[in-house]
N, CA and C of each residue as an Amber inpcrd file, in Angstrom:
protein
   462
  25.0010000   8.2960000  37.2430000  23.9180000   7.5670000  38.2260000
  22.3350000   7.6230000  38.5250000  21.7930000   7.0150000  38.0530000
  20.4820000   6.9370000  38.1240000  20.0970000   7.1140000  39.7760000
  18.6040000   7.4730000  39.2790000  17.9750000   7.3850000  41.3230000
  18.0400000   6.8830000  41.9860000  17.6790000   5.9790000  41.7140000
  17.8530000   4.3360000  42.7120000  18.9790000   4.2950000  42.8960000
  19.8740000   4.4190000  42.6720000  21.6020000   4.2400000  43.2670000
  21.9040000   5.5870000  43.5580000  21.8270000   6.1800000  43.5180000
  21.5700000   7.9980000  44.2450000  21.1000000   7.9070000  45.3020000
  19.9350000   7.3980000  45.8290000  19.3980000   7.0030000  47.0610000
  19.4660000   6.3540000  47.8190000  20.0870000   5.2630000  47.1540000
  21.4870000   4.0890000  48.0920000  22.0130000   4.2710000  48.4270000
  22.8150000   5.0490000  48.0600000  23.9310000   5.6400000  48.2900000
  24.2240000   6.9280000  49.3690000  22.6620000   7.4210000  49.1130000
  22.6130000   8.3390000  50.0910000  22.5070000   8.1050000  51.6220000
  21.3500000   6.8080000  51.4960000  21.0530000   5.7970000  52.9040000
  22.0510000   5.1990000  53.4750000  23.0700000   4.6710000  52.4560000
  24.0870000   3.6140000  53.0530000  25.0580000   4.6990000  54.0650000
  25.0740000   6.4970000  54.2810000  25.5900000   7.7150000  54.5130000
  24.6540000   7.6820000  55.3830000  23.4460000   7.8240000  55.3610000
  22.3300000   8.2750000  56.2740000  21.6900000   7.7210000  56.8110000
  21.3790000   6.5890000  56.8640000  20.3610000   5.2540000  57.1120000
  18.7370000   6.2250000  57.2560000  18.5530000   5.7720000  58.3140000
  16.9810000   6.0910000  57.7750000  16.8800000   7.7540000  58.0100000
  17.4100000   8.5920000  58.4510000  17.2780000   9.8430000  58.6170000
  16.2120000  10.4230000  57.7150000  15.5770000  11.4970000  57.7720000
  14.9060000  12.2890000  56.6960000  15.7850000  12.8980000  55.7330000
  15.0960000  12.4050000  54.5500000  15.7620000  12.9210000  53.4110000
  14.7550000  14.1980000  52.8510000  15.1660000  15.5350000  52.0470000
  14.5220000  16.0480000  51.0800000  14.4410000  15.5340000  49.2650000
  13.8280000  14.8760000  48.5980000  14.0810000  14.3470000  47.9260000
  12.8900000  15.2310000  46.5940000  13.4630000  15.5940000  45.6150000
  12.8550000  16.3320000  44.1300000  12.7640000  15.6370000  43.5800000
  11.2370000  15.6240000  42.7900000  10.6780000  14.8910000  41.5550000
   9.9320000  15.7990000  40.9200000   8.5450000  15.1560000  40.2900000
   7.9910000  15.5380000  39.1170000   6.4750000  14.9640000  39.0400000
   5.7920000  14.7300000  38.9360000   4.6320000  14.0060000  38.3040000
   3.8010000  14.8950000  37.5420000   3.0530000  13.8260000  36.6350000
   2.4630000  14.7860000  35.5460000   0.4380000  14.0700000  35.5310000
   0.3300000  15.2610000  35.5590000  -1.8250000  15.5240000  35.4080000
  -1.8480000  15.1410000  34.3870000  -1.4260000  13.9210000  33.8230000
  -1.9980000  13.9680000  32.1040000  -3.5050000  13.8270000  32.0570000
  -4.0180000  14.7250000  31.2820000  -5.6710000  15.0480000  31.0850000
  -6.2070000  14.6810000  29.9190000  -7.2190000  13.9790000  29.9770000
  -8.1790000  13.8680000  28.6920000  -9.8810000  14.3110000  29.3690000
 -10.1650000  15.3140000  28.7190000 -11.0090000  16.2560000  28.9570000
 -10.7020000  16.2760000  30.4640000 -11.8510000  16.3950000  31.4290000
 -11.5230000  16.2070000  33.2230000 -11.4150000  15.0490000  33.5850000
 -10.7550000  14.1300000  32.9900000 -10.5100000  12.8890000  33.7900000
  -8.6630000  12.8110000  33.5290000  -8.3620000  12.3460000  34.4880000
  -6.6360000  12.1680000  35.3040000  -6.0090000  10.6380000  34.7260000
  -4.8260000  10.7090000  34.2070000  -4.1170000   9.3840000  34.3160000
  -3.5840000   9.0450000  35.3720000  -4.0480000   7.9300000  35.7260000
  -3.5360000   7.3710000  37.4890000  -2.8730000   5.6130000  37.0420000
  -1.7810000   5.5270000  38.1030000  -1.4260000   4.5100000  37.5250000
  -1.8050000   3.5600000  39.2460000  -2.0460000   2.4840000  38.8580000
  -1.9770000   1.3780000  40.2540000  -0.3070000   1.1670000  40.9190000
  -0.1900000   1.2440000  41.9270000   1.1960000   1.0250000  42.1880000
   1.4530000  -0.0730000  42.3770000   2.2460000  -0.8460000  42.0390000
   2.9240000  -1.8790000  42.5100000   3.4960000  -2.3990000  43.9760000
   3.8330000  -1.5540000  44.7630000   4.5520000  -1.2130000  46.0710000
   3.5440000  -1.1280000  46.7260000   2.5150000  -0.5430000  47.0240000
   1.4830000   0.1270000  47.8880000  -0.0020000  -0.6360000  47.0220000
  -0.4750000  -0.6850000  46.1130000  -1.6110000  -1.3540000  45.2700000
  -2.6330000  -0.0460000  45.5940000  -1.9520000   0.8010000  45.6570000
  -2.5250000   2.4100000  45.5040000  -2.4650000   3.4580000  44.2090000
  -3.4670000   3.9080000  43.7330000  -3.3190000   4.7060000  42.9100000
  -2.3270000   5.9920000  42.9010000  -1.8900000   6.7850000  41.9410000
  -0.8220000   7.5670000  42.0480000  -0.6720000   7.9660000  40.7720000
  -0.1000000   9.4840000  40.6530000   0.3170000  10.1750000  39.1320000
   1.7780000   9.3320000  38.6970000   1.9080000   9.1590000  37.3950000
   3.1360000   9.5220000  36.7980000   4.2500000  10.1330000  37.4990000
   4.9370000   9.3240000  37.8420000   6.1000000  10.7100000  37.8550000
   7.3850000   9.6980000  39.1380000   8.4940000  10.3150000  38.9810000
   9.4930000   9.6750000  40.5940000  10.3180000  10.7830000  40.1030000
  11.3250000  10.4190000  41.2060000  12.7680000  11.2400000  41.7190000
  13.4200000  11.8710000  40.4090000  13.9810000  12.8560000  40.5310000
  15.5480000  13.2960000  39.7820000  16.4510000  12.9040000  40.2250000
  17.1240000  12.1570000  39.0050000  18.2820000  11.7700000  38.7660000
  19.1630000  13.1080000  38.9790000  20.7920000  12.6740000  39.5110000
  21.6400000  13.7060000  39.5830000  22.2420000  14.4900000  38.2400000
  21.4870000  15.6190000  38.4840000  21.7660000  16.7370000  37.7140000
  20.7670000  16.7490000  36.4120000  19.7820000  16.3810000  36.6940000
  18.5130000  16.2470000  35.3760000  17.2780000  17.2490000  36.1340000
  16.8750000  18.0040000  35.1450000  15.9060000  19.0280000  35.2470000
  14.5590000  18.6150000  35.7780000  13.4400000  19.1070000  36.4720000
  12.4550000  18.7860000  36.4350000  11.8970000  17.8530000  35.3760000
  11.8590000  19.1770000  34.3880000  10.6760000  18.4410000  33.0360000
  11.4690000  17.6010000  32.5140000  12.9520000  17.2720000  32.2200000
  13.3130000  16.3100000  32.1130000  13.0510000  14.9950000  32.8960000
  13.0070000  14.9800000  34.2890000  12.5850000  13.8990000  34.9040000
  11.1330000  13.6650000  34.8770000  10.4680000  14.4460000  34.2260000
   8.9030000  14.4230000  34.6910000   8.9020000  13.5950000  32.8370000
   9.6850000  14.1190000  31.7270000   9.2280000  13.1140000  30.5710000
   9.8450000  12.1980000  30.4140000  11.0460000  11.3110000  31.0870000
  11.7580000  10.0170000  31.5730000  10.5140000   9.0330000  32.3280000
  10.4590000  10.0210000  33.4390000   9.0750000   9.0700000  33.8730000
   7.7290000   8.9780000  33.8330000   7.1540000   9.7520000  32.5850000
   6.2040000   9.3090000  32.3280000   6.6160000   8.6200000  31.1870000
   7.5980000   8.3020000  30.7230000   7.8280000   7.1520000  29.7370000
   7.7850000   5.8280000  29.8430000   8.7390000   5.7960000  30.6030000
   9.3570000   4.6890000  31.8990000   7.6940000   3.9520000  32.5610000
   7.1150000   4.7000000  32.4790000   6.0220000   4.6300000  33.9860000
   4.6950000   4.2050000  32.6400000   4.3290000   4.9160000  31.8630000
   3.4460000   4.8880000  30.9900000   3.7140000   4.5590000  29.4130000
   4.8120000   4.5830000  29.0190000   5.4200000   4.5820000  27.2920000
   4.6530000   5.6680000  26.5930000   3.6770000   6.0840000  27.5330000
   3.7170000   8.0190000  26.4540000   5.1380000   8.5380000  26.3760000
   4.9900000   9.5610000  25.6440000   6.0930000  10.9860000  25.3680000
   5.3090000  12.2300000  25.5550000   5.6370000  12.9490000  26.5950000
   4.8660000  13.7270000  26.6330000   4.7080000  15.0060000  25.8330000
   3.9520000  15.7630000  25.5570000   4.4080000  17.0640000  24.7240000
   4.0720000  18.1890000  25.2890000   4.5160000  19.0830000  25.5390000
   4.1370000  20.8870000  25.6460000   3.4640000  20.5630000  27.2670000
   4.4280000  19.7870000  28.4430000   4.2550000  20.0950000  29.5780000
   3.6110000  21.5640000  30.0500000   3.2140000  21.7030000  31.2420000
   3.1130000  23.3600000  31.3890000   3.2380000  22.8270000  33.3690000
   4.0930000  23.8930000  33.9370000   4.7230000  23.4130000  34.9800000
   3.2250000  24.3370000  35.6660000   2.2850000  23.4420000  36.9390000
   1.7580000  23.7840000  37.2850000   1.6300000  24.4230000  38.9570000
   2.6310000  23.1190000  39.7350000   2.6090000  23.7800000  40.8150000
   3.4170000  23.0410000  41.6010000   4.3120000  23.3400000  42.5540000
   4.8110000  23.0200000  43.1570000   4.4140000  22.3950000  44.5510000
   4.8090000  21.1420000  44.6680000   3.6350000  20.5430000  46.1450000
   5.1260000  20.2030000  47.2560000   4.7920000  20.8710000  48.3010000
   6.5200000  20.4510000  49.8350000   6.0670000  20.7200000  50.9050000
   6.3170000  20.6160000  51.6650000   6.3120000  20.6930000  53.1120000
   6.1720000  19.5410000  53.8080000   5.4600000  20.0610000  55.2350000
   5.5680000  18.7520000  56.3200000   4.1070000  17.9750000  55.7100000
   3.5490000  17.8590000  54.8760000   2.6390000  17.2500000  54.4490000
   2.7110000  15.9940000  53.1770000   3.6390000  16.2910000  53.0610000
   4.4850000  15.3610000  52.0550000   5.4580000  14.1790000  52.6470000
   5.6340000  14.2790000  54.0870000   6.5230000  13.3890000  54.5250000
   6.2370000  12.0780000  54.5140000   6.9490000  10.7880000  54.1940000
   6.4940000   9.2990000  54.1910000   7.1680000   8.7660000  54.7420000
   7.0240000   7.7640000  55.3060000   7.9840000   6.6840000  56.4840000
   7.8480000   5.4070000  55.7350000   8.6690000   4.9460000  55.2120000
   8.7230000   3.7050000  53.9790000   8.8170000   2.6140000  54.8880000
   8.0990000   1.2920000  55.0160000   8.0910000   0.2380000  55.5010000
   9.6000000  -0.5510000  55.9740000  10.2470000   0.1070000  55.7330000
  11.6270000  -0.0760000  55.7360000  12.5400000   0.6480000  57.1370000
  11.8480000   1.6500000  57.3380000  12.0350000   3.3290000  58.2900000
  12.2590000   4.3410000  57.7970000  12.9840000   4.0410000  56.3450000
  13.2600000   4.9920000  55.5580000  12.5670000   6.3760000  55.8410000
  12.7560000   7.1880000  55.8280000  12.0540000   8.9110000  56.1790000
  12.3420000   9.5600000  54.7790000  11.2790000  10.5900000  54.1580000
  11.6380000  11.6510000  53.0350000  10.8010000  12.5390000  53.1660000
  10.9200000  13.8710000  52.7140000   9.7890000  14.7230000  52.8460000
  10.1910000  15.2100000  50.5650000   9.4400000  15.2400000  50.1820000
   9.1590000  15.3940000  48.8490000   9.3100000  17.2500000  48.7020000
   9.6150000  17.1820000  47.7330000   9.7340000  18.3030000  46.8100000
   9.0150000  18.5640000  45.2230000   7.9660000  18.0710000  44.8820000
   7.8250000  17.4040000  43.9910000   7.0190000  18.9740000  42.5410000
   7.0880000  18.8000000  42.0460000   6.7370000  19.4070000  40.2900000
   5.5510000  19.0220000  40.0960000   4.5030000  19.6100000  39.8890000
   3.0440000  18.8150000  38.6200000   3.1350000  19.4980000  37.7750000
   3.4350000  18.8550000  36.5120000   2.8310000  19.2860000  35.5380000
   1.4980000  18.8820000  34.7690000   0.9040000  19.9970000  34.2790000
  -0.6140000  19.6460000  33.2350000   0.1100000  19.3500000  32.0210000
  -0.4580000  17.9930000  31.4780000   0.1770000  17.3360000  30.2380000
  -1.5110000  17.2320000  29.4990000  -1.4210000  17.5820000  28.6540000
  -2.9850000  17.3670000  27.7370000  -2.5020000  16.9500000  26.2870000
  -0.8610000  17.0110000  25.7540000  -1.0650000  16.5580000  24.6220000
   0.3410000  15.7530000  24.8760000   0.3910000  14.4060000  24.1860000
   1.1520000  13.1850000  24.3210000   0.9970000  12.2310000  22.9840000
   2.1370000  11.5620000  22.9480000   1.9200000  10.5820000  21.7280000
   2.3210000   9.1910000  22.3660000   1.5510000   8.4030000  21.9300000
   1.9780000   6.9850000  22.2770000  -0.2540000   6.4200000  22.9470000
   0.3000000   5.1530000  23.0610000  -0.8060000   4.3400000  23.9240000
  -0.3760000   4.2000000  25.5310000  -1.2350000   4.7410000  25.9880000
  -0.8780000   4.4140000  27.3960000  -0.5710000   2.6850000  27.7320000
   0.2610000   2.3720000  28.4010000   0.5600000   1.0730000  28.7330000
   1.4520000   0.7720000  30.0720000   0.9310000   0.2500000  31.0250000
   2.1430000  -0.2180000  32.6620000   3.0730000  -1.0180000  32.0350000
   4.1760000  -0.0410000  33.3300000   5.2860000  -0.7370000  32.7120000
   5.3020000  -2.1410000  33.4560000   4.6000000  -2.8460000  34.3090000
   4.3590000  -3.8830000  35.1760000   5.5690000  -3.7510000  36.3650000
   6.4190000  -2.8850000  36.3280000   6.9400000  -2.8320000  36.9490000
   7.2790000  -2.0110000  38.4380000   6.6810000  -0.8250000  37.9710000
   6.2680000   0.3480000  38.8200000   4.5160000   0.5000000  39.0010000
   4.1440000   0.2210000  37.5180000   2.5650000   0.3660000  37.9460000
   2.6710000  -0.8220000  37.0100000   0.9760000  -1.9900000  37.8220000
   0.5770000  -2.6470000  37.0270000  -1.1470000  -2.1370000  35.7810000
  -1.2640000  -1.0530000  36.7080000  -2.4750000  -1.1470000  35.6750000
  -2.1750000   0.3860000  35.4740000  -2.9760000   1.1730000  34.2410000
  -3.5100000   2.8150000  34.2930000  -5.2060000   2.4310000  33.9960000
  -5.3820000   4.1420000  34.4450000  -6.9380000   4.0220000  34.0990000
  -7.5050000   5.6850000  33.9870000  -7.7840000   6.1640000  33.5320000
  -8.2640000   6.8780000  33.3560000  -9.6190000   7.7290000  34.6720000
  -8.9300000   8.7010000  35.3230000 -10.1720000   8.8080000  36.9970000
 -10.7530000   9.9570000  36.3740000 -12.4200000  10.0620000  36.6240000
 -13.0390000  11.4740000  36.4090000 -12.5340000  12.7290000  37.7830000
 -12.0620000  13.4290000  37.8060000 -11.1560000  14.7940000  38.8130000
 -12.1520000  15.0540000  39.9250000 -13.6230000  14.6630000  39.3970000
 -14.6490000  14.4590000  40.8080000 -14.6210000  13.4500000  41.2230000
 -13.7440000  12.1300000  41.0100000 -14.4380000  10.6900000  41.4920000
 -13.0500000   9.7800000  41.7700000 -11.9880000  10.6650000  42.5060000
 -10.7380000  10.3850000  42.1960000 -10.2800000   9.2750000  43.0460000
  -9.6300000   7.6220000  43.1940000  -9.6540000   6.7600000  43.7760000
  -9.1530000   7.1150000  45.7640000  -9.3970000   6.5590000  46.4880000
  -9.0240000   6.8440000  48.0680000  -7.3220000   5.5400000  47.7670000
  -7.2160000   6.4530000  48.8800000  -4.9980000   5.9570000  49.4810000
  -4.4390000   6.6510000  48.6390000  -4.2860000   8.5390000  47.9270000
  -3.7470000   8.9040000  46.9440000  -2.2390000   9.4790000  48.2200000
  -1.1840000   9.0160000  47.0610000  -0.2170000   9.5720000  47.9890000
  -0.0830000  11.5960000  48.5260000   0.4100000  12.2500000  49.5780000
   0.5140000  13.2490000  49.6180000   0.6750000  13.8050000  48.2730000
   1.6590000  14.1810000  47.8580000   1.9670000  14.7960000  46.8490000
   0.4310000  14.6110000  45.5980000  -0.1060000  13.7330000  45.2650000
  -0.9180000  13.3050000  44.1490000  -2.2630000  14.1670000  44.7900000
  -2.5490000  13.7000000  45.7420000  -3.3260000  14.1700000  46.3450000
  -3.7560000  15.4780000  46.4220000  -2.2870000  16.3450000  47.1290000
  -2.4570000  18.0640000  46.9020000  -2.8260000  18.4220000  45.5900000
  -2.0790000  17.9960000  44.8390000  -1.6010000  18.3200000  43.0070000
  -2.7510000  18.3120000  42.7500000  -3.8440000  17.3530000  43.3530000
  -5.4650000  17.1900000  41.9740000  -6.0790000  17.9980000  42.6370000
  -6.0390000  18.2170000  44.2840000  -6.9150000  18.8150000  44.6170000
  -7.1150000  20.3980000  44.2560000  -5.4870000  20.9220000  43.9310000
  -5.3250000  22.2190000  43.5300000  -5.9940000  22.3580000  41.7000000
  -6.0050000  20.9310000  41.2490000  -6.1500000  20.8970000  40.0220000
  -7.7110000  21.0210000  40.1870000  -8.0950000  20.5450000  40.7940000
  -9.6620000  20.4090000  41.1510000 -10.4630000  22.2520000  40.9370000
  -9.5120000  22.9960000  42.0840000  -9.7450000  24.2630000  42.0790000
 -10.0050000  25.0340000  40.9490000  -8.8760000  24.6630000  40.5510000
  -8.7280000  25.4400000  38.9350000  -9.7080000  25.4640000  37.6270000
 -10.3930000  23.9780000  38.1970000 -11.2200000  24.1170000  37.0670000
 -12.5220000  23.6280000  37.7620000 -12.4640000  24.3550000  38.7910000
 -14.0580000  24.6900000  39.2710000 -15.0680000  23.4710000  40.1490000
 -13.8710000  22.9380000  40.3460000 -14.6710000  21.5550000  41.2570000
 -14.6210000  21.6710000  42.7560000 -14.2020000  22.6290000  43.2080000
 -13.8870000  22.6860000  44.7680000 -14.0860000  23.7930000  44.6910000
């Protein structure tokens, strides 16, 4: 069962009640710049990543989501941080609510050429860590803030 079907089935039983959903995101680095995608659903920018499918490990989620959204094959991901808690709360336009538990991985090596999938993302671009776009989601914002501290930018 894929992640979309799984969440749909949960929603059929719970309605819009807050869920706790796990996932992974990639901090794909080239020097001190990070690859972000322009999201088609919000128009904002965010890291490649997404929700775990039932039975899938966080690292497998990372590899699958990055490949689906960017065409890249991740090499040597390094678990960097886990973002969770009240600050990850999201209320979707349809009223569905959820909290995120997301593993953020630093990725410095990959194979392939970045290309947006056209479904979830319309554009890919490397952004300097000291000049990130506005409107990042709560997980992306927290993970990138922690990364900036680690590289001495904050």
